[in-house]
A tleap script that builds the chain and sets N, CA, C and O, in Angstrom:
source leaprc.protein.ff14SB
mol = sequence {
  NMET VAL MET ILE VAL ILE GLY VAL MET LEU
  GLY LEU SER LEU PRO PHE ALA SER ALA LEU
  MET GLY ARG PHE ARG VAL GLY SER ALA ARG
  ASP ALA PHE VAL ASN THR TYR ALA ARG THR
  ARG ALA VAL ALA VAL GLN TYR GLY ARG SER
  ALA ARG LEU ASN ILE ARG GLY GLU GLU GLY
  ARG PHE TRP VAL GLU ILE ASP THR GLY VAL
  PRO GLY ALA MET VAL ALA ASP THR VAL GLY
  ARG VAL VAL ASP LEU ARG SER GLU TYR GLY
  GLY VAL THR MET PHE SER PRO ARG GLN VAL
  LEU CYS PHE ASP ALA ARG GLY LEU ALA PHE
  ALA GLY GLY SER CYS GLU PRO HIE ASP ALA
  LEU ILE VAL PHE THR ARG LEU ASP ARG ALA
  ASP THR VAL GLN LEU SER LEU GLY GLY THR
  VAL VAL ARG CARG
}
set mol.1.N position { -18.538 130.833 201.709 }
set mol.1.CA position { -18.295 131.314 202.612 }
set mol.1.C position { -17.158 130.526 203.427 }
set mol.1.O position { -15.992 130.836 203.670 }
set mol.2.N position { -17.944 129.355 203.772 }
set mol.2.CA position { -17.035 128.329 204.650 }
set mol.2.C position { -15.692 127.816 204.187 }
set mol.2.O position { -14.625 127.623 204.769 }
set mol.3.N position { -16.184 127.632 202.712 }
set mol.3.CA position { -14.791 127.023 201.667 }
set mol.3.C position { -13.955 128.351 201.748 }
set mol.3.O position { -12.782 128.100 202.023 }
set mol.4.N position { -14.188 129.561 201.604 }
set mol.4.CA position { -12.923 130.123 201.730 }
set mol.4.C position { -11.958 130.340 202.993 }
set mol.4.O position { -10.767 130.615 202.843 }
set mol.5.N position { -12.557 130.196 204.236 }
set mol.5.CA position { -12.334 130.034 205.418 }
set mol.5.C position { -11.217 128.940 205.512 }
set mol.5.O position { -10.044 129.203 205.781 }
set mol.6.N position { -11.621 127.899 205.306 }
set mol.6.CA position { -10.938 126.479 205.070 }
set mol.6.C position { -9.931 126.888 204.032 }
set mol.6.O position { -8.801 126.544 204.378 }
set mol.7.N position { -9.958 127.376 203.122 }
set mol.7.CA position { -8.856 127.491 201.881 }
set mol.7.C position { -8.090 128.784 202.885 }
set mol.7.O position { -6.887 128.756 203.144 }
set mol.8.N position { -8.759 129.573 203.235 }
set mol.8.CA position { -7.637 130.616 203.977 }
set mol.8.C position { -6.741 129.828 205.159 }
set mol.8.O position { -5.541 130.050 205.321 }
set mol.9.N position { -7.493 128.904 205.933 }
set mol.9.CA position { -6.616 128.564 206.828 }
set mol.9.C position { -5.844 127.559 206.587 }
set mol.9.O position { -4.875 127.472 207.341 }
set mol.10.N position { -5.978 126.566 205.580 }
set mol.10.CA position { -5.362 125.808 205.166 }
set mol.10.C position { -3.993 126.307 204.561 }
set mol.10.O position { -2.940 125.696 204.746 }
set mol.11.N position { -4.107 127.611 203.732 }
set mol.11.CA position { -2.764 128.056 203.021 }
set mol.11.C position { -2.134 128.236 204.386 }
set mol.11.O position { -1.157 127.526 204.622 }
set mol.12.N position { -2.507 128.999 205.231 }
set mol.12.CA position { -1.658 129.468 206.396 }
set mol.12.C position { -1.126 128.663 206.825 }
set mol.12.O position { 0.059 128.864 207.092 }
set mol.13.N position { -1.731 127.322 207.119 }
set mol.13.CA position { -0.868 125.909 207.918 }
set mol.13.C position { -0.021 125.688 206.976 }
set mol.13.O position { 1.034 125.605 207.605 }
set mol.14.N position { 0.246 125.523 205.792 }
set mol.14.CA position { 1.020 124.463 205.037 }
set mol.14.C position { 2.337 124.741 205.137 }
set mol.14.O position { 3.114 123.833 205.434 }
set mol.15.N position { 2.827 126.130 204.889 }
set mol.15.CA position { 4.627 126.453 205.452 }
set mol.15.C position { 4.826 125.973 206.736 }
set mol.15.O position { 5.884 125.373 206.930 }
set mol.16.N position { 3.895 126.124 207.841 }
set mol.16.CA position { 4.230 125.473 209.295 }
set mol.16.C position { 4.116 123.884 208.862 }
set mol.16.O position { 5.217 123.352 209.006 }
set mol.17.N position { 3.298 123.134 208.464 }
set mol.17.CA position { 3.518 121.929 208.200 }
set mol.17.C position { 4.571 121.466 207.677 }
set mol.17.O position { 5.212 120.605 208.280 }
set mol.18.N position { 5.029 122.005 206.278 }
set mol.18.CA position { 6.454 121.765 205.710 }
set mol.18.C position { 7.546 121.998 206.295 }
set mol.18.O position { 8.534 121.411 205.854 }
set mol.19.N position { 7.735 123.036 207.606 }
set mol.19.CA position { 8.865 123.157 208.518 }
set mol.19.C position { 8.889 122.146 209.182 }
set mol.19.O position { 9.970 121.561 209.256 }
set mol.20.N position { 7.531 121.506 210.001 }
set mol.20.CA position { 7.625 120.613 210.691 }
set mol.20.C position { 8.068 119.140 210.082 }
set mol.20.O position { 8.791 118.337 210.672 }
set mol.21.N position { 7.601 118.996 209.047 }
set mol.21.CA position { 8.142 118.045 208.463 }
set mol.21.C position { 9.666 118.076 208.020 }
set mol.21.O position { 10.281 117.135 208.522 }
set mol.22.N position { 10.390 118.842 207.272 }
set mol.22.CA position { 11.442 119.234 207.431 }
set mol.22.C position { 12.376 118.788 208.918 }
set mol.22.O position { 13.338 118.022 208.965 }
set mol.23.N position { 11.925 119.317 209.719 }
set mol.23.CA position { 12.635 119.161 211.369 }
set mol.23.C position { 12.210 117.316 211.600 }
set mol.23.O position { 12.956 116.402 211.954 }
set mol.24.N position { 11.312 117.297 211.379 }
set mol.24.CA position { 10.891 115.728 211.620 }
set mol.24.C position { 11.936 114.988 210.599 }
set mol.24.O position { 12.384 114.140 211.370 }
set mol.25.N position { 12.329 114.861 209.875 }
set mol.25.CA position { 13.039 113.957 208.587 }
set mol.25.C position { 14.806 114.380 209.644 }
set mol.25.O position { 15.640 113.556 210.021 }
set mol.26.N position { 14.818 115.171 209.744 }
set mol.26.CA position { 16.369 115.724 209.880 }
set mol.26.C position { 16.820 115.250 211.492 }
set mol.26.O position { 17.917 115.041 212.010 }
set mol.27.N position { 15.645 115.202 211.918 }
set mol.27.CA position { 15.703 114.428 213.397 }
set mol.27.C position { 15.611 113.105 213.462 }
set mol.27.O position { 16.137 112.356 214.285 }
set mol.28.N position { 14.997 112.873 212.658 }
set mol.28.CA position { 15.017 110.877 212.357 }
set mol.28.C position { 15.971 110.391 211.878 }
set mol.28.O position { 16.392 109.264 212.134 }
set mol.29.N position { 16.665 111.548 210.758 }
set mol.29.CA position { 18.106 111.071 210.460 }
set mol.29.C position { 19.210 111.097 211.527 }
set mol.29.O position { 20.085 110.303 211.872 }
set mol.30.N position { 18.861 112.213 211.878 }
set mol.30.CA position { 20.193 112.296 212.957 }
set mol.30.C position { 19.718 110.855 214.254 }
set mol.30.O position { 20.507 110.284 215.006 }
set mol.31.N position { 18.513 110.658 214.153 }
set mol.31.CA position { 18.602 109.410 215.375 }
set mol.31.C position { 18.530 107.907 214.710 }
set mol.31.O position { 18.627 106.874 215.372 }
set mol.32.N position { 18.328 107.970 213.163 }
set mol.32.CA position { 19.139 107.086 212.623 }
set mol.32.C position { 20.689 106.428 212.752 }
set mol.32.O position { 20.999 105.242 212.855 }
set mol.33.N position { 21.505 107.563 212.710 }
set mol.33.CA position { 22.871 107.460 212.735 }
set mol.33.C position { 23.212 107.176 214.144 }
set mol.33.O position { 23.906 106.209 214.455 }
set mol.34.N position { 22.704 108.056 215.038 }
set mol.34.CA position { 22.650 107.539 216.676 }
set mol.34.C position { 22.597 106.107 216.606 }
set mol.34.O position { 23.608 105.445 216.843 }
set mol.35.N position { 21.361 105.502 216.260 }
set mol.35.CA position { 21.147 103.737 216.271 }
set mol.35.C position { 21.870 103.286 215.496 }
set mol.35.O position { 21.893 102.074 215.706 }
set mol.36.N position { 22.485 103.532 214.713 }
set mol.36.CA position { 23.289 102.519 214.102 }
set mol.36.C position { 24.883 102.889 214.632 }
set mol.36.O position { 25.773 102.074 214.390 }
set mol.37.N position { 25.136 103.915 215.226 }
set mol.37.CA position { 26.245 104.029 216.040 }
set mol.37.C position { 26.307 102.729 216.702 }
set mol.37.O position { 26.954 101.719 216.422 }
set mol.38.N position { 25.263 103.057 217.899 }
set mol.38.CA position { 25.318 102.162 218.964 }
set mol.38.C position { 25.244 100.756 218.609 }
set mol.38.O position { 25.571 99.909 219.440 }
set mol.39.N position { 24.838 100.427 217.431 }
set mol.39.CA position { 24.697 99.068 217.173 }
set mol.39.C position { 25.804 98.313 216.657 }
set mol.39.O position { 26.069 97.117 216.779 }
set mol.40.N position { 26.552 99.479 215.904 }
set mol.40.CA position { 27.889 99.065 215.748 }
set mol.40.C position { 28.906 98.504 216.825 }
set mol.40.O position { 29.622 97.507 216.734 }
set mol.41.N position { 28.792 99.340 217.792 }
set mol.41.CA position { 29.264 98.873 219.470 }
set mol.41.C position { 28.461 97.809 220.096 }
set mol.41.O position { 29.102 97.075 220.849 }
set mol.42.N position { 27.251 97.564 219.965 }
set mol.42.CA position { 26.827 96.094 220.233 }
set mol.42.C position { 27.201 95.412 219.154 }
set mol.42.O position { 27.654 94.390 219.669 }
set mol.43.N position { 27.299 95.307 218.183 }
set mol.43.CA position { 27.640 94.339 217.453 }
set mol.43.C position { 29.132 93.926 217.878 }
set mol.43.O position { 29.170 92.830 218.438 }
set mol.44.N position { 30.200 94.484 217.750 }
set mol.44.CA position { 31.181 94.111 218.005 }
set mol.44.C position { 31.199 93.064 219.182 }
set mol.44.O position { 31.539 91.882 219.248 }
set mol.45.N position { 30.617 94.119 220.230 }
set mol.45.CA position { 30.613 93.193 221.906 }
set mol.45.C position { 29.882 91.642 221.782 }
set mol.45.O position { 30.352 90.600 222.240 }
set mol.46.N position { 28.790 91.773 221.144 }
set mol.46.CA position { 27.838 90.376 220.783 }
set mol.46.C position { 28.782 89.514 219.695 }
set mol.46.O position { 28.424 88.336 219.688 }
set mol.47.N position { 29.776 89.755 218.870 }
set mol.47.CA position { 30.221 88.816 218.068 }
set mol.47.C position { 31.629 88.713 218.504 }
set mol.47.O position { 32.415 88.072 217.806 }
set mol.48.N position { 32.119 89.428 219.868 }
set mol.48.CA position { 33.640 89.447 220.326 }
set mol.48.C position { 34.498 89.741 219.336 }
set mol.48.O position { 35.595 89.281 219.652 }
set mol.49.N position { 34.557 90.446 217.972 }
set mol.49.CA position { 35.292 91.156 216.691 }
set mol.49.C position { 35.199 92.576 216.644 }
set mol.49.O position { 34.244 93.287 216.955 }
set mol.50.N position { 36.216 92.860 216.253 }
set mol.50.CA position { 35.979 94.774 215.941 }
set mol.50.C position { 34.898 94.648 214.737 }
set mol.50.O position { 34.726 93.732 213.933 }
set mol.51.N position { 34.263 95.831 214.888 }
set mol.51.CA position { 33.087 96.072 214.311 }
set mol.51.C position { 33.543 97.611 213.627 }
set mol.51.O position { 34.160 98.353 214.391 }
set mol.52.N position { 33.260 98.125 212.200 }
set mol.52.CA position { 33.211 99.401 212.011 }
set mol.52.C position { 32.111 99.690 211.562 }
set mol.52.O position { 31.377 98.839 211.059 }
set mol.53.N position { 31.734 101.196 211.681 }
set mol.53.CA position { 30.638 101.607 210.819 }
set mol.53.C position { 31.290 102.996 210.170 }
set mol.53.O position { 31.810 104.055 210.521 }
set mol.54.N position { 30.799 102.063 208.674 }
set mol.54.CA position { 31.169 103.019 207.426 }
set mol.54.C position { 30.078 104.274 207.065 }
set mol.54.O position { 28.848 104.262 207.018 }
set mol.55.N position { 30.928 105.211 206.864 }
set mol.55.CA position { 30.125 106.431 206.576 }
set mol.55.C position { 30.460 107.144 205.401 }
set mol.55.O position { 31.617 107.400 205.066 }
set mol.56.N position { 29.431 107.466 204.769 }
set mol.56.CA position { 29.959 108.226 203.123 }
set mol.56.C position { 28.835 109.307 203.127 }
set mol.56.O position { 27.675 109.258 202.718 }
set mol.57.N position { 29.519 110.251 203.692 }
set mol.57.CA position { 28.728 111.363 203.920 }
set mol.57.C position { 28.201 112.577 202.683 }
set mol.57.O position { 27.428 113.535 202.688 }
set mol.58.N position { 28.910 112.057 201.887 }
set mol.58.CA position { 28.704 112.690 200.399 }
set mol.58.C position { 27.413 111.895 199.608 }
set mol.58.O position { 26.604 112.400 198.828 }
set mol.59.N position { 27.494 110.553 200.052 }
set mol.59.CA position { 26.284 109.928 199.803 }
set mol.59.C position { 25.068 109.968 200.411 }
set mol.59.O position { 23.936 109.791 199.962 }
set mol.60.N position { 25.470 110.225 201.493 }
set mol.60.CA position { 24.403 110.227 202.548 }
set mol.60.C position { 23.976 108.795 202.721 }
set mol.60.O position { 22.797 108.445 202.672 }
set mol.61.N position { 25.108 107.888 202.952 }
set mol.61.CA position { 24.971 106.683 203.882 }
set mol.61.C position { 25.653 106.437 204.538 }
set mol.61.O position { 26.693 107.093 204.493 }
set mol.62.N position { 25.520 105.192 205.725 }
set mol.62.CA position { 26.229 104.452 206.480 }
set mol.62.C position { 25.695 103.010 206.546 }
set mol.62.O position { 24.712 102.457 206.053 }
set mol.63.N position { 26.665 102.621 207.305 }
set mol.63.CA position { 26.371 100.890 207.633 }
set mol.63.C position { 27.259 100.648 208.577 }
set mol.63.O position { 28.031 101.458 209.089 }
set mol.64.N position { 27.103 99.150 208.876 }
set mol.64.CA position { 27.582 98.156 209.845 }
set mol.64.C position { 28.666 97.030 209.208 }
set mol.64.O position { 28.363 96.336 208.237 }
set mol.65.N position { 29.653 96.967 209.723 }
set mol.65.CA position { 30.492 95.812 208.844 }
set mol.65.C position { 31.451 95.302 210.427 }
set mol.65.O position { 32.156 95.945 211.204 }
set mol.66.N position { 31.136 94.221 210.380 }
set mol.66.CA position { 32.107 93.316 211.421 }
set mol.66.C position { 32.855 92.193 210.615 }
set mol.66.O position { 32.522 91.456 209.687 }
set mol.67.N position { 34.042 92.372 211.371 }
set mol.67.CA position { 35.227 91.424 210.824 }
set mol.67.C position { 34.845 89.924 210.529 }
set mol.67.O position { 34.414 89.476 211.591 }
set mol.68.N position { 34.820 89.200 209.803 }
set mol.68.CA position { 34.254 87.546 209.700 }
set mol.68.C position { 35.421 86.874 210.357 }
set mol.68.O position { 35.301 85.649 210.351 }
set mol.69.N position { 36.646 87.372 210.988 }
set mol.69.CA position { 37.500 86.340 211.342 }
set mol.69.C position { 37.767 85.502 210.904 }
set mol.69.O position { 37.609 84.473 211.561 }
set mol.70.N position { 38.333 85.400 209.535 }
set mol.70.CA position { 38.704 84.526 208.934 }
set mol.70.C position { 40.334 84.730 208.818 }
set mol.70.O position { 40.891 85.610 208.161 }
set mol.71.N position { 40.983 83.682 209.631 }
set mol.71.CA position { 42.337 84.136 209.795 }
set mol.71.C position { 43.038 84.484 208.354 }
set mol.71.O position { 42.748 83.967 207.275 }
set mol.72.N position { 44.049 85.503 208.604 }
set mol.72.CA position { 45.079 86.128 207.328 }
set mol.72.C position { 44.053 86.533 206.273 }
set mol.72.O position { 44.587 86.789 205.194 }
set mol.73.N position { 42.511 86.683 206.293 }
set mol.73.CA position { 41.588 87.594 205.353 }
set mol.73.C position { 40.922 88.320 206.285 }
set mol.73.O position { 40.375 88.010 207.343 }
set mol.74.N position { 41.150 89.960 205.349 }
set mol.74.CA position { 40.449 90.868 205.796 }
set mol.74.C position { 39.200 91.012 205.240 }
set mol.74.O position { 39.086 91.550 204.139 }
set mol.75.N position { 38.017 90.506 205.997 }
set mol.75.CA position { 36.970 90.206 204.909 }
set mol.75.C position { 35.901 90.356 206.272 }
set mol.75.O position { 36.011 89.885 207.404 }
set mol.76.N position { 34.790 91.247 205.639 }
set mol.76.CA position { 33.860 91.948 206.300 }
set mol.76.C position { 32.698 91.455 206.191 }
set mol.76.O position { 32.613 90.848 205.124 }
set mol.77.N position { 31.721 91.423 206.809 }
set mol.77.CA position { 30.214 91.128 206.658 }
set mol.77.C position { 29.253 92.385 206.962 }
set mol.77.O position { 29.368 92.775 208.124 }
set mol.78.N position { 28.431 93.028 206.267 }
set mol.78.CA position { 27.530 93.749 206.504 }
set mol.78.C position { 26.531 93.258 207.746 }
set mol.78.O position { 26.175 92.081 207.801 }
set mol.79.N position { 26.155 94.113 208.616 }
set mol.79.CA position { 25.425 93.974 209.749 }
set mol.79.C position { 23.972 94.621 209.716 }
set mol.79.O position { 24.018 95.693 210.318 }
set mol.80.N position { 23.158 94.450 209.403 }
set mol.80.CA position { 21.697 95.330 209.449 }
set mol.80.C position { 21.751 95.992 207.886 }
set mol.80.O position { 22.411 95.378 207.047 }
set mol.81.N position { 21.296 96.814 207.630 }
set mol.81.CA position { 20.589 97.910 206.583 }
set mol.81.C position { 21.881 98.726 206.072 }
set mol.81.O position { 22.698 99.162 206.883 }
set mol.82.N position { 22.014 98.900 204.752 }
set mol.82.CA position { 22.698 100.258 204.760 }
set mol.82.C position { 21.652 101.744 204.862 }
set mol.82.O position { 20.873 101.689 203.910 }
set mol.83.N position { 21.499 102.531 205.381 }
set mol.83.CA position { 20.692 103.508 205.487 }
set mol.83.C position { 21.040 104.493 204.509 }
set mol.83.O position { 22.232 104.800 204.516 }
set mol.84.N position { 20.334 105.053 203.692 }
set mol.84.CA position { 20.465 105.870 202.589 }
set mol.84.C position { 19.627 107.000 202.869 }
set mol.84.O position { 18.453 106.904 202.515 }
set mol.85.N position { 20.094 108.299 203.572 }
set mol.85.CA position { 19.095 109.235 203.617 }
set mol.85.C position { 18.530 110.127 202.652 }
set mol.85.O position { 17.486 110.763 202.799 }
set mol.86.N position { 19.290 110.134 201.652 }
set mol.86.CA position { 18.471 111.088 200.817 }
set mol.86.C position { 17.443 110.226 200.186 }
set mol.86.O position { 16.677 110.962 199.564 }
set mol.87.N position { 17.122 109.071 200.087 }
set mol.87.CA position { 15.744 108.427 199.731 }
set mol.87.C position { 15.258 107.817 200.612 }
set mol.87.O position { 14.609 106.891 200.125 }
set mol.88.N position { 15.184 107.827 202.254 }
set mol.88.CA position { 14.495 107.464 203.334 }
set mol.88.C position { 14.060 108.503 203.813 }
set mol.88.O position { 12.863 108.575 204.091 }
set mol.89.N position { 14.809 109.435 204.004 }
set mol.89.CA position { 14.265 110.870 204.903 }
set mol.89.C position { 14.197 111.784 203.780 }
set mol.89.O position { 14.653 112.918 203.930 }
set mol.90.N position { 13.719 111.460 202.745 }
set mol.90.CA position { 13.490 112.963 202.141 }
set mol.90.C position { 14.314 113.600 201.754 }
set mol.90.O position { 13.992 114.752 202.045 }
set mol.91.N position { 15.450 113.608 201.134 }
set mol.91.CA position { 16.796 114.719 200.907 }
set mol.91.C position { 17.725 115.127 201.666 }
set mol.91.O position { 18.641 115.886 201.349 }
set mol.92.N position { 17.452 114.455 203.090 }
set mol.92.CA position { 18.554 114.787 203.733 }
set mol.92.C position { 19.867 114.502 203.272 }
set mol.92.O position { 20.248 113.556 202.583 }
set mol.93.N position { 20.661 115.688 203.866 }
set mol.93.CA position { 22.009 115.187 203.545 }
set mol.93.C position { 23.048 115.202 204.810 }
set mol.93.O position { 22.850 115.654 205.938 }
set mol.94.N position { 24.351 114.495 204.218 }
set mol.94.CA position { 24.967 114.235 205.873 }
set mol.94.C position { 26.550 115.008 205.438 }
set mol.94.O position { 27.023 114.941 204.304 }
set mol.95.N position { 27.112 115.623 206.428 }
set mol.95.CA position { 28.282 115.767 206.258 }
set mol.95.C position { 29.569 115.354 207.292 }
set mol.95.O position { 29.748 116.320 208.034 }
set mol.96.N position { 30.321 114.498 207.538 }
set mol.96.CA position { 31.132 114.052 208.493 }
set mol.96.C position { 32.730 113.970 207.939 }
set mol.96.O position { 33.243 113.778 206.837 }
set mol.97.N position { 33.171 114.190 209.134 }
set mol.97.CA position { 35.051 114.508 208.397 }
set mol.97.C position { 35.388 112.816 208.351 }
set mol.97.O position { 36.278 112.364 207.631 }
set mol.98.N position { 34.606 112.039 209.161 }
set mol.98.CA position { 34.956 110.530 209.580 }
set mol.98.C position { 34.627 109.868 208.264 }
set mol.98.O position { 33.724 110.401 207.618 }
set mol.99.N position { 35.220 108.770 207.744 }
set mol.99.CA position { 34.485 107.826 207.308 }
set mol.99.C position { 34.523 106.261 207.721 }
set mol.99.O position { 33.691 105.439 207.337 }
set mol.100.N position { 35.519 106.009 208.487 }
set mol.100.CA position { 35.474 104.537 209.277 }
set mol.100.C position { 35.454 104.765 210.628 }
set mol.100.O position { 36.559 105.164 210.996 }
set mol.101.N position { 34.627 104.675 211.558 }
set mol.101.CA position { 34.572 104.827 212.833 }
set mol.101.C position { 34.590 103.081 213.541 }
set mol.101.O position { 33.584 102.374 213.477 }
set mol.102.N position { 35.912 102.601 214.192 }
set mol.102.CA position { 35.785 101.172 214.788 }
set mol.102.C position { 35.642 100.909 216.460 }
set mol.102.O position { 36.174 101.604 217.326 }
set mol.103.N position { 35.000 100.023 216.627 }
set mol.103.CA position { 34.794 99.569 217.999 }
set mol.103.C position { 35.900 97.959 218.219 }
set mol.103.O position { 36.315 97.354 217.231 }
set mol.104.N position { 36.129 97.629 219.274 }
set mol.104.CA position { 36.810 96.317 219.714 }
set mol.104.C position { 36.133 95.369 219.855 }
set mol.104.O position { 34.903 95.413 219.834 }
set mol.105.N position { 36.734 94.454 220.006 }
set mol.105.CA position { 35.888 93.474 220.726 }
set mol.105.C position { 35.039 93.930 222.154 }
set mol.105.O position { 33.849 93.617 222.139 }
set mol.106.N position { 35.392 94.437 223.035 }
set mol.106.CA position { 35.158 94.814 224.133 }
set mol.106.C position { 34.195 95.962 224.258 }
set mol.106.O position { 33.761 96.493 225.281 }
set mol.107.N position { 33.901 96.288 222.705 }
set mol.107.CA position { 33.372 97.874 222.423 }
set mol.107.C position { 33.715 98.762 222.949 }
set mol.107.O position { 32.921 99.418 223.624 }
set mol.108.N position { 35.042 99.114 222.831 }
set mol.108.CA position { 35.654 100.162 222.988 }
set mol.108.C position { 36.360 100.822 221.472 }
set mol.108.O position { 36.873 100.149 220.578 }
set mol.109.N position { 36.231 102.065 221.499 }
set mol.109.CA position { 36.157 103.025 220.096 }
set mol.109.C position { 37.992 102.964 219.988 }
set mol.109.O position { 38.748 103.254 220.915 }
set mol.110.N position { 38.305 102.621 218.944 }
set mol.110.CA position { 39.743 102.498 218.820 }
set mol.110.C position { 39.932 103.631 217.166 }
set mol.110.O position { 39.047 103.906 216.355 }
set mol.111.N position { 41.299 104.028 217.159 }
set mol.111.CA position { 41.670 104.351 216.028 }
set mol.111.C position { 43.144 103.748 215.227 }
set mol.111.O position { 44.213 103.709 215.836 }
set mol.112.N position { 43.070 103.514 214.480 }
set mol.112.CA position { 44.310 102.927 213.515 }
set mol.112.C position { 44.108 102.189 212.529 }
set mol.112.O position { 43.032 101.663 212.244 }
set mol.113.N position { 44.963 102.113 212.033 }
set mol.113.CA position { 45.200 101.251 210.233 }
set mol.113.C position { 43.822 102.102 209.574 }
set mol.113.O position { 43.947 103.326 209.556 }
set mol.114.N position { 42.758 101.632 209.132 }
set mol.114.CA position { 41.741 102.315 208.546 }
set mol.114.C position { 40.775 103.184 209.229 }
set mol.114.O position { 40.027 104.016 208.715 }
set mol.115.N position { 40.916 102.834 210.586 }
set mol.115.CA position { 39.902 103.365 211.291 }
set mol.115.C position { 40.103 104.464 211.954 }
set mol.115.O position { 41.023 104.373 212.767 }
set mol.116.N position { 39.522 105.575 211.899 }
set mol.116.CA position { 39.673 106.778 212.400 }
set mol.116.C position { 39.576 107.626 213.761 }
set mol.116.O position { 38.782 106.948 214.414 }
set mol.117.N position { 39.925 108.693 214.535 }
set mol.117.CA position { 39.887 109.001 215.747 }
set mol.117.C position { 37.562 109.013 215.683 }
set mol.117.O position { 36.839 109.189 214.702 }
set mol.118.N position { 37.231 108.787 216.938 }
set mol.118.CA position { 36.044 109.244 216.826 }
set mol.118.C position { 35.527 110.521 217.361 }
set mol.118.O position { 34.382 110.778 217.735 }
set mol.119.N position { 36.240 111.035 217.341 }
set mol.119.CA position { 35.948 113.165 218.080 }
set mol.119.C position { 35.532 113.283 216.400 }
set mol.119.O position { 36.220 113.021 215.414 }
set mol.120.N position { 34.363 113.697 216.484 }
set mol.120.CA position { 33.954 114.234 215.206 }
set mol.120.C position { 32.568 115.074 215.130 }
set mol.120.O position { 31.719 114.905 216.006 }
set mol.121.N position { 32.434 115.656 214.448 }
set mol.121.CA position { 30.612 116.684 214.777 }
set mol.121.C position { 30.051 115.931 213.316 }
set mol.121.O position { 30.852 115.944 212.382 }
set mol.122.N position { 29.286 115.560 213.186 }
set mol.122.CA position { 28.504 115.029 212.062 }
set mol.122.C position { 27.216 115.723 212.088 }
set mol.122.O position { 26.501 115.781 213.088 }
set mol.123.N position { 26.897 116.345 210.740 }
set mol.123.CA position { 25.736 117.219 210.635 }
set mol.123.C position { 25.047 116.728 209.564 }
set mol.123.O position { 25.679 116.382 208.566 }
set mol.124.N position { 23.808 116.635 209.603 }
set mol.124.CA position { 22.408 116.354 209.002 }
set mol.124.C position { 21.576 117.546 208.511 }
set mol.124.O position { 20.772 118.068 209.283 }
set mol.125.N position { 21.737 117.997 207.258 }
set mol.125.CA position { 20.794 119.216 206.779 }
set mol.125.C position { 19.220 118.581 205.539 }
set mol.125.O position { 18.956 117.562 204.901 }
set mol.126.N position { 18.723 119.631 205.735 }
set mol.126.CA position { 17.089 119.521 204.585 }
set mol.126.C position { 16.993 120.702 204.871 }
set mol.126.O position { 16.983 121.145 206.019 }
set mol.127.N position { 16.877 121.614 203.412 }
set mol.127.CA position { 16.663 122.792 203.043 }
set mol.127.C position { 17.338 123.776 204.133 }
set mol.127.O position { 18.556 123.745 204.310 }
set mol.128.N position { 16.454 124.697 204.893 }
set mol.128.CA position { 17.105 124.958 206.356 }
set mol.128.C position { 17.371 124.348 207.530 }
set mol.128.O position { 18.318 124.641 208.260 }
set mol.129.N position { 16.854 123.807 207.664 }
set mol.129.CA position { 17.093 122.570 208.730 }
set mol.129.C position { 18.344 122.007 209.036 }
set mol.129.O position { 18.969 121.573 208.068 }
set mol.130.N position { 18.913 121.897 210.253 }
set mol.130.CA position { 20.048 121.523 210.430 }
set mol.130.C position { 20.562 120.632 211.522 }
set mol.130.O position { 21.311 121.516 211.937 }
set mol.131.N position { 20.789 119.686 212.301 }
set mol.131.CA position { 21.015 118.943 213.297 }
set mol.131.C position { 22.118 118.758 213.635 }
set mol.131.O position { 22.864 119.475 212.968 }
set mol.132.N position { 22.898 117.873 214.675 }
set mol.132.CA position { 24.472 117.499 214.446 }
set mol.132.C position { 24.477 116.690 215.719 }
set mol.132.O position { 23.814 116.971 216.718 }
set mol.133.N position { 25.276 115.674 215.591 }
set mol.133.CA position { 25.477 114.766 216.658 }
set mol.133.C position { 27.108 114.917 216.981 }
set mol.133.O position { 27.846 115.191 216.035 }
set mol.134.N position { 27.569 114.771 218.071 }
set mol.134.CA position { 29.123 115.233 218.440 }
set mol.134.C position { 29.240 113.549 219.105 }
set mol.134.O position { 28.471 112.926 219.838 }
set mol.135.N position { 30.471 113.201 218.520 }
set mol.135.CA position { 31.355 112.030 218.735 }
set mol.135.C position { 32.470 112.463 219.712 }
set mol.135.O position { 33.180 113.413 219.383 }
set mol.136.N position { 32.687 111.800 220.958 }
set mol.136.CA position { 34.029 111.958 221.199 }
set mol.136.C position { 34.588 110.858 221.286 }
set mol.136.O position { 33.987 109.784 221.273 }
set mol.137.N position { 36.182 111.042 221.417 }
set mol.137.CA position { 37.183 110.053 221.382 }
set mol.137.C position { 36.768 109.110 221.915 }
set mol.137.O position { 36.966 108.027 221.364 }
set mol.138.N position { 36.073 109.152 223.120 }
set mol.138.CA position { 36.038 107.626 223.809 }
set mol.138.C position { 35.309 107.005 223.086 }
set mol.138.O position { 35.451 105.783 223.100 }
set mol.139.N position { 34.164 107.654 222.103 }
set mol.139.CA position { 33.295 106.902 221.564 }
set mol.139.C position { 31.931 106.715 221.937 }
set mol.139.O position { 31.198 105.757 221.692 }
set mol.140.N position { 31.700 107.738 222.549 }
set mol.140.CA position { 30.090 108.222 223.316 }
set mol.140.C position { 29.386 109.308 222.544 }
set mol.140.O position { 30.140 110.274 222.433 }
set mol.141.N position { 28.339 109.484 222.030 }
set mol.141.CA position { 27.287 110.243 221.882 }
set mol.141.C position { 27.254 111.341 222.678 }
set mol.141.O position { 27.254 111.194 223.901 }
set mol.142.N position { 27.212 112.892 221.965 }
set mol.142.CA position { 26.782 113.806 222.624 }
set mol.142.C position { 25.774 114.423 221.729 }
set mol.142.O position { 26.300 114.673 220.645 }
set mol.143.N position { 24.356 114.808 221.779 }
set mol.143.CA position { 23.897 115.000 221.135 }
set mol.143.C position { 23.848 116.586 221.385 }
set mol.143.O position { 23.983 117.035 222.523 }
set mol.144.N position { 23.659 117.370 220.325 }
set mol.144.CA position { 23.201 118.819 220.443 }
set mol.144.C position { 22.092 119.397 219.774 }
set mol.144.O position { 21.816 120.584 219.947 }
savepdb mol mol.pdb
quit
């Protein structure tokens, strides 16, 4: 009898646990993006050079690059790791209307050349869960 009760309770709790895990993964992916966005600004200020956040929404990847400062060469170096949402966060997907967001040496957002305006809504999804990050034109993050 005890085994039956435990089985019923476990059966009832599994959908709740699965939904909770999905919400956790989407939220964690969103937080990883926000942290990487902040790191891009911090790296630009720290090294006194422009830095860019590369976003590949269709691949679910993003990473930070900094200009190496070699005169006459457009060479960039990756700072930190490349975040891969699909493998690291259990299949979370991402939509971004932007692919390259840049900060100058003072940590100010700018657009021009390959750098796109920062005003974007980034969407993270997994199954029936979704979360968003709203970026402002000035380079600040507004969570929703």
